[in-house]
C-alpha positions in Angstrom: 41.7 -0.9 -47.3 38.6 -2.9 -48.3 35.2 -2.2 -46.8 33.0 -5.3 -47.5 29.4 -4.4 -48.1 26.2 -6.4 -48.3 25.2 -5.4 -51.9 26.2 -3.6 -55.0 23.5 -1.0 -54.2 25.2 -0.3 -50.8 28.6 0.0 -52.5 27.3 2.4 -55.1 25.4 4.5 -52.4 28.5 4.7 -50.1 30.8 5.6 -53.1 28.5 8.5 -54.0 28.3 9.7 -50.5 32.1 9.5 -50.0 32.6 11.3 -53.2 30.5 14.2 -51.8 32.9 14.2 -48.8 36.0 14.2 -51.2 37.0 10.7 -50.1 38.1 8.8 -53.2 36.9 5.2 -53.5 36.6 2.4 -56.0 34.0 -0.4 -56.2 35.6 -3.8 -56.5 34.4 -7.4 -56.3 35.1 -8.8 -52.9 38.0 -11.3 -53.1 36.9 -14.9 -52.7 39.2 -15.4 -49.7 37.2 -13.0 -47.6 33.8 -13.2 -49.3 31.2 -14.5 -46.9 28.6 -16.6 -48.7 29.4 -16.1 -52.4 30.2 -13.0 -54.4 30.0 -9.5 -53.0 31.1 -6.0 -53.4 33.6 -3.9 -51.6 34.8 -0.4 -51.6 38.5 0.2 -51.8 39.6 3.3 -49.9 43.0 4.7 -49.0 44.1 3.5 -45.6 44.4 7.1 -44.4 40.7 7.7 -45.1 39.2 4.3 -44.2 38.1 5.3 -40.7 36.2 8.3 -42.1 34.6 6.1 -44.7 33.5 3.5 -42.1 32.2 6.2 -39.8 30.1 7.7 -42.7 28.7 4.3 -43.6 27.6 3.7 -40.0 26.1 7.1 -39.7 24.0 6.4 -42.8 23.1 2.8 -41.6 24.9 1.1 -44.5 25.7 -2.4 -43.5 29.3 -3.3 -43.3 30.3 -7.0 -43.4 33.9 -6.3 -42.5 36.9 -4.1 -43.0 40.2 -5.6 -44.2 43.7 -4.4 -44.8 45.5 -5.4 -48.0 49.0 -6.9 -47.6 51.3 -7.7 -50.5 53.2 -11.0 -50.3 55.1 -11.0 -53.5 52.6 -11.1 -56.3 49.8 -12.3 -54.0 47.5 -10.1 -52.0 46.4 -11.2 -48.6 43.7 -9.7 -46.4 43.6 -9.2 -42.7 40.4 -8.3 -40.9 40.7 -5.0 -39.1 37.6 -5.1 -36.9 
């Protein structure tokens, strides 16, 4: 699952906070197909832990632009907005 954030700083902050909660995550560039207004950063989190990660971000007032599921269509990844 991808949590699209407003800045690299937000992504780094959330990654650190999730790490303290034992929720693994990875900072990735937001794919162009879902990027709103240029480049951006997202946090990749296991689907099973995504709700916890989103809840933590909201508790800490870290702005989320969107949450997307990743779907594989052969070699191509597609994204569907979750909320």
